[in-house]
C-alpha positions, 0 to 999 in steps of 0.5 A: 268212158271210164271217167263217165262211169266213175262219175256216175258211181260217185253221184249215186253214192254221194250220201253213202259211206261206201264211196269207191276209191278212184285209185282202184286198179279197175272201175269194176273192182271198187273199194270203199274210200272209208277203208283207207281212213279206217286203216289209218285210224286203226294204225294210230289207235292200235298198240302203244306209243314209245312214251307209254312203253317207257312208262310201263317199263319204269313202273315194272322196274319200280315194282320189281325193285320194291319186291327185291328189297322186301324179299331181301329183308325177309331173307335176312330175317330168316337167316338170323332166325335160323342161326339163332335156332342153331345156337339154341340147339347147340346149347341144348345139346351141351346140356343134354350131354352133361345130364346124360353123363357123356365121357368121351373115353374119360374116366368120369363124365364130363361137363359140356358147354358152348364157347362163343367168339365173334365169328363162331361158337364151339361145343366142348367137353370139360369145365373150361374151353380148350381150343386144341381139344380134337373133340370140339365141334366148331360152328362158323357163322355166315360172313354177314353174321357176328356174335357181339357183346358177349356177357358170359363167364369167360365167354362160355356157357357150361352146364352142371352135372346132375342139375343141368344148371348153368355153372357160375351163373350170373343173373346180369351177365348171361347173354350175348347179341347175334347181329346181321351186319348187312340187314341191321338185324339183332337178336339177344340170346339169354340163358337163365340159371336152369339152362333155358334159352330165350331169343329176343328181337332188339 
């Protein structure tokens, strides 16, 4: 009886898409044959294949790497620019102290200047740099930064009282190079006779 009923169902729905699944638990609870096919197709079409996932991960990795390189370049540029501004401010401070007549307890006002070394620069009082002077203000550079090609009189830039001009100024030897060794960034820092500082990217 069940076989006959199923046969009738199939004959009636021969041209219909809603064919009943003969594997149904019951003839009274038919399910469309196309349902299993649709589910199978859906499983094939849904989601991503392993190759597609690998490709996506690869593209994201490349983009992330490029972004890291670009951001790192900006960070290095910001670092050397920030240090150049600090050096400029230090030179300005030395000139201002000279013009203001700071004496630090001395009987007469002092000249002030900045002494430059490879890994640091020092604000000092006097016409010459004394490394043992306790009043020296030392500024250490970051490990990746360095001061090179110091072309100044005795590696110092000292300012004159009253005028604020550079003492023993030499129009040729009036600069030094600030270098970021990791980022291959360089800045030429020049001081003119009037004590004006210029920072130039090279």
